[in-house]
PLY file of the C-alpha trace (Angstrom):
ply
format ascii 1.0
element vertex 310
property float x
property float y
property float z
element edge 309
property int vertex1
property int vertex2
end_header
0.00 0.00 0.00
2.25 2.78 -1.36
0.10 5.78 -2.31
0.96 7.49 -5.58
1.07 11.30 -5.43
-2.23 13.12 -5.66
-2.69 15.06 -8.86
-3.07 18.83 -9.00
-5.97 19.78 -6.74
-8.70 21.86 -8.33
-12.10 23.15 -7.31
-13.45 21.99 -10.69
-13.72 18.22 -10.29
-15.06 17.95 -13.84
-11.55 18.83 -15.03
-10.21 15.63 -13.45
-10.49 12.05 -14.61
-13.22 9.95 -13.00
-11.02 8.21 -10.43
-9.04 11.40 -9.76
-12.28 13.25 -9.01
-13.41 10.54 -6.57
-9.98 10.49 -4.94
-9.93 14.29 -4.62
-13.37 14.32 -3.01
-12.40 11.61 -0.49
-9.12 13.31 0.41
-11.03 16.56 0.96
-13.41 14.74 3.32
-10.54 13.30 5.38
-8.90 16.71 5.72
-12.24 18.36 6.57
-12.77 15.91 9.42
-9.23 16.47 10.70
-9.97 20.18 10.86
-13.42 19.93 12.46
-13.23 17.07 14.97
-11.11 16.22 18.00
-11.14 12.39 18.13
-11.88 10.75 14.76
-11.39 7.02 14.18
-11.39 4.85 11.04
-13.45 1.65 11.01
-11.06 -0.93 9.58
-12.01 -4.56 8.98
-9.35 -5.58 6.46
-12.02 -5.62 3.75
-11.42 -3.93 0.40
-13.43 -0.77 1.12
-11.71 -0.12 4.44
-8.36 -0.84 2.76
-9.07 1.77 0.07
-10.26 4.17 2.77
-6.99 3.78 4.68
-5.03 4.23 1.45
-6.86 7.54 0.86
-6.16 8.64 4.44
-2.45 7.90 3.94
-2.54 10.09 0.83
-4.49 12.86 2.54
-1.85 13.41 5.22
1.39 12.29 3.56
4.22 12.71 4.38
2.85 12.97 7.93
1.31 9.99 9.70
-2.42 9.37 9.62
-3.74 11.32 12.65
-6.50 8.80 13.41
-6.60 5.42 15.12
-8.30 2.37 13.58
-11.25 0.51 15.10
-12.23 -3.06 14.23
-15.34 -4.80 15.55
-14.25 -8.45 15.72
-17.19 -10.87 15.57
-15.02 -13.87 16.39
-16.15 -15.38 13.10
-13.95 -13.35 10.78
-12.00 -14.89 7.91
-8.44 -15.70 9.08
-6.94 -14.26 5.86
-8.57 -10.90 6.58
-7.42 -10.75 10.20
-3.87 -11.61 9.13
-3.98 -8.78 6.60
-5.33 -6.35 9.22
-2.56 -7.13 11.68
0.15 -6.95 9.02
-0.95 -3.51 7.78
-1.21 -2.14 11.31
2.31 -3.35 12.11
3.84 -2.12 8.83
2.27 1.34 9.11
2.73 1.78 12.85
-0.99 2.43 13.30
-3.03 2.37 16.49
-5.73 -0.32 16.51
-8.75 -0.60 18.83
-10.57 -3.95 18.80
-14.16 -4.27 20.05
-14.82 -7.98 20.57
-18.28 -9.52 20.19
-17.02 -12.69 21.89
-16.06 -10.67 24.97
-19.62 -9.34 25.26
-21.03 -12.86 24.88
-18.67 -14.17 27.56
-19.81 -11.38 29.91
-23.46 -12.22 29.30
-24.16 -8.88 27.65
-24.99 -10.45 24.28
-26.59 -13.74 23.38
-25.79 -15.95 20.39
-28.43 -15.97 17.67
-30.10 -19.27 16.65
-28.76 -18.87 13.10
-25.17 -18.46 14.35
-24.58 -15.11 12.67
-22.92 -12.41 14.71
-23.13 -9.52 12.27
-26.20 -7.99 14.00
-24.38 -8.38 17.35
-21.70 -5.86 16.37
-23.81 -2.82 17.23
-23.39 -2.89 21.02
-19.57 -3.35 21.07
-19.23 -0.67 18.39
-21.41 1.95 20.06
-19.95 1.34 23.51
-16.39 1.68 22.22
-17.32 4.93 20.47
-18.77 6.22 23.74
-15.94 5.11 26.05
-13.20 6.39 23.73
-15.17 9.60 23.05
-14.80 9.30 19.28
-16.65 12.22 17.71
-16.22 11.23 14.04
-16.21 7.63 12.80
-15.12 6.89 9.22
-16.95 4.03 7.52
-16.45 2.44 4.11
-20.15 2.36 3.17
-21.08 3.25 -0.40
-24.44 4.36 -1.72
-24.51 1.68 -4.41
-24.36 -1.14 -1.87
-27.84 -1.06 -0.39
-30.91 1.20 -0.41
-30.57 2.28 3.26
-26.98 3.34 2.61
-28.14 5.23 -0.46
-30.17 7.49 1.86
-27.21 8.49 3.99
-25.20 11.68 3.67
-21.39 11.84 3.69
-21.62 13.35 7.19
-24.29 11.34 9.02
-25.27 12.59 12.47
-25.80 10.00 15.22
-27.44 10.83 18.54
-26.09 10.10 22.03
-27.21 6.47 21.61
-25.44 6.19 18.21
-28.82 5.94 16.50
-29.49 7.23 12.99
-32.57 9.28 12.18
-32.98 9.83 8.41
-35.13 12.90 9.18
-32.07 14.64 10.66
-30.06 14.39 7.46
-28.42 17.66 6.47
-27.99 19.14 2.99
-24.48 18.85 1.52
-24.43 21.34 -1.32
-21.16 22.24 -3.05
-19.21 19.71 -0.92
-19.90 21.72 2.24
-20.20 19.40 5.23
-21.80 20.23 8.56
-20.03 18.49 11.45
-21.91 20.29 14.23
-23.01 17.93 16.98
-24.07 18.14 20.62
-22.04 16.59 23.46
-22.44 12.82 23.36
-23.39 12.79 19.68
-21.00 11.85 16.90
-20.86 11.88 13.12
-20.39 8.86 10.86
-18.36 9.90 7.84
-18.42 8.03 4.50
-15.58 9.11 2.17
-16.54 6.44 -0.39
-20.22 7.38 -0.58
-20.09 8.30 -4.25
-17.90 5.37 -5.32
-19.24 2.17 -6.86
-17.87 -1.35 -6.48
-16.37 -1.02 -9.95
-14.76 2.32 -9.04
-13.18 0.70 -5.98
-11.67 -2.13 -8.02
-10.45 0.16 -10.79
-8.80 2.33 -8.15
-7.21 -0.72 -6.50
-5.80 -1.67 -9.91
-4.52 1.83 -10.64
-2.92 2.26 -7.22
-1.63 -1.33 -7.07
-3.18 -1.82 -3.63
-2.54 -5.18 -2.00
-5.65 -7.11 -0.86
-6.28 -10.33 1.06
-6.14 -13.26 -1.38
-9.75 -14.13 -0.46
-10.92 -11.50 -2.98
-9.47 -13.49 -5.89
-10.61 -16.88 -7.17
-9.21 -19.80 -5.19
-10.25 -23.35 -4.38
-12.03 -23.56 -1.03
-14.24 -26.08 0.82
-17.73 -24.57 0.98
-21.34 -25.68 1.47
-24.66 -24.40 0.12
-27.15 -22.57 2.36
-29.91 -20.12 1.42
-28.57 -19.94 -2.12
-25.03 -18.98 -1.03
-21.68 -20.76 -0.75
-20.50 -20.47 2.87
-17.21 -21.42 4.51
-17.47 -24.13 7.16
-16.64 -23.03 10.69
-17.42 -23.42 14.38
-20.24 -20.88 14.06
-22.75 -23.61 13.21
-22.19 -24.84 9.69
-22.57 -27.09 7.87
-25.59 -29.13 8.96
-25.80 -32.86 8.26
-27.76 -32.27 5.05
-25.31 -29.62 3.78
-22.44 -31.46 2.04
-19.08 -29.72 1.81
-17.45 -29.50 -1.60
-14.33 -27.84 -2.94
-15.12 -25.14 -5.49
-13.31 -22.36 -7.31
-14.79 -19.27 -5.66
-13.99 -15.76 -4.53
-15.52 -13.24 -2.13
-16.92 -9.91 -3.34
-17.27 -8.66 0.23
-16.04 -9.99 3.57
-17.64 -9.96 6.99
-18.89 -12.56 9.44
-18.23 -16.04 7.97
-21.75 -17.16 8.93
-23.52 -14.73 6.60
-21.00 -13.80 3.90
-21.33 -15.91 0.79
-18.80 -16.62 -1.94
-19.47 -16.53 -5.67
-18.34 -19.04 -8.27
-15.55 -17.34 -10.15
-12.41 -17.92 -12.18
-11.24 -14.31 -11.64
-7.71 -14.94 -10.40
-6.40 -11.51 -11.42
-7.56 -7.98 -10.83
-8.27 -7.55 -14.55
-10.59 -10.55 -14.48
-12.29 -9.29 -11.30
-13.00 -5.92 -12.94
-14.44 -7.62 -16.03
-16.61 -9.86 -13.83
-18.00 -6.94 -11.82
-18.67 -4.87 -14.94
-20.86 -7.70 -16.25
-22.69 -8.40 -12.97
-26.31 -7.32 -12.46
-26.29 -7.94 -8.69
-24.83 -5.68 -6.01
-22.16 -7.27 -3.86
-24.31 -7.24 -0.70
-27.42 -8.38 -2.54
-25.53 -11.37 -3.91
-23.48 -12.38 -0.88
-24.83 -11.08 2.45
-27.49 -13.15 4.20
-27.92 -10.59 7.00
-29.33 -8.10 4.47
-31.98 -10.61 3.42
-33.60 -10.97 6.85
-36.23 -8.38 5.84
-36.80 -5.65 3.29
-35.58 -3.07 5.81
-32.90 -5.16 7.56
-30.04 -2.72 6.99
-32.08 0.38 7.77
-33.34 -1.15 11.03
-29.77 -1.93 12.11
-28.56 1.54 11.13
-31.26 3.13 13.27
-29.89 1.09 16.21
-26.31 2.27 15.65
-24.91 -0.16 13.08
-22.41 0.92 10.37
0 1
1 2
2 3
3 4
4 5
5 6
6 7
7 8
8 9
9 10
10 11
11 12
12 13
13 14
14 15
15 16
16 17
17 18
18 19
19 20
20 21
21 22
22 23
23 24
24 25
25 26
26 27
27 28
28 29
29 30
30 31
31 32
32 33
33 34
34 35
35 36
36 37
37 38
38 39
39 40
40 41
41 42
42 43
43 44
44 45
45 46
46 47
47 48
48 49
49 50
50 51
51 52
52 53
53 54
54 55
55 56
56 57
57 58
58 59
59 60
60 61
61 62
62 63
63 64
64 65
65 66
66 67
67 68
68 69
69 70
70 71
71 72
72 73
73 74
74 75
75 76
76 77
77 78
78 79
79 80
80 81
81 82
82 83
83 84
84 85
85 86
86 87
87 88
88 89
89 90
90 91
91 92
92 93
93 94
94 95
95 96
96 97
97 98
98 99
99 100
100 101
101 102
102 103
103 104
104 105
105 106
106 107
107 108
108 109
109 110
110 111
111 112
112 113
113 114
114 115
115 116
116 117
117 118
118 119
119 120
120 121
121 122
122 123
123 124
124 125
125 126
126 127
127 128
128 129
129 130
130 131
131 132
132 133
133 134
134 135
135 136
136 137
137 138
138 139
139 140
140 141
141 142
142 143
143 144
144 145
145 146
146 147
147 148
148 149
149 150
150 151
151 152
152 153
153 154
154 155
155 156
156 157
157 158
158 159
159 160
160 161
161 162
162 163
163 164
164 165
165 166
166 167
167 168
168 169
169 170
170 171
171 172
172 173
173 174
174 175
175 176
176 177
177 178
178 179
179 180
180 181
181 182
182 183
183 184
184 185
185 186
186 187
187 188
188 189
189 190
190 191
191 192
192 193
193 194
194 195
195 196
196 197
197 198
198 199
199 200
200 201
201 202
202 203
203 204
204 205
205 206
206 207
207 208
208 209
209 210
210 211
211 212
212 213
213 214
214 215
215 216
216 217
217 218
218 219
219 220
220 221
221 222
222 223
223 224
224 225
225 226
226 227
227 228
228 229
229 230
230 231
231 232
232 233
233 234
234 235
235 236
236 237
237 238
238 239
239 240
240 241
241 242
242 243
243 244
244 245
245 246
246 247
247 248
248 249
249 250
250 251
251 252
252 253
253 254
254 255
255 256
256 257
257 258
258 259
259 260
260 261
261 262
262 263
263 264
264 265
265 266
266 267
267 268
268 269
269 270
270 271
271 272
272 273
273 274
274 275
275 276
276 277
277 278
278 279
279 280
280 281
281 282
282 283
283 284
284 285
285 286
286 287
287 288
288 289
289 290
290 291
291 292
292 293
293 294
294 295
295 296
296 297
297 298
298 299
299 300
300 301
301 302
302 303
303 304
304 305
305 306
306 307
307 308
308 309
């Protein structure tokens, strides 16, 4: 992850290439937050969007260090390849990492395992409590508007109340890239520098910047089993059942999260060029195709966001 120099900055983004304009906007957002807030933090899972977000932060403040810590909500069911990548990047860059553990809350009796084994919905309490105890007043997330309809409603600066809850009626206008970070004591702002990016933009930027990713994003042979129309990785979270045979398939992951609800897709895209071609031809969003937690109801994501989720 060696950021190339940012091109000449200009107020006229139409004068830039497509990826340069997106990069310029994101860098501006990072610098705006640094100027407005006291204790920002970057949500970092080791997934591709958070990796690109960190890359942009490195660019925004180079040659100085990134002035923010990282925060990862660890479900205990994360892909080992992703955790290894997270730890390697933190060590190489000398970054500060906060980990909020879902397993710790379960062990303390503050959360209870779900019957379906998924822990994605259980992330909200550890996340919001860590934000409160560390007094983070701005929290960067890698959400994009093209991912899911609830995320499409959200502004770049998204105000959360003292309980970390999101109220779409409190959304503020963001004309001319002017962002309002005003918040009362106890409130904070979720910030989404990749709001206007698409999945294809992210991959094209990864290719242009030569950003290293966990190998899980490229096609590889892996033992998986079929559940609810998705290929899932076996694990101690509760899969597979007796009637769910495991088979080795050539697959890759478009998005990564809790192993219990993140599905793989059949793919022979072993290179970034093949991944880009595959995404360009796809008619399904990455979350719509591979995230079981978003299929619990029509408003599953919006309900979780109202409670304090990403």
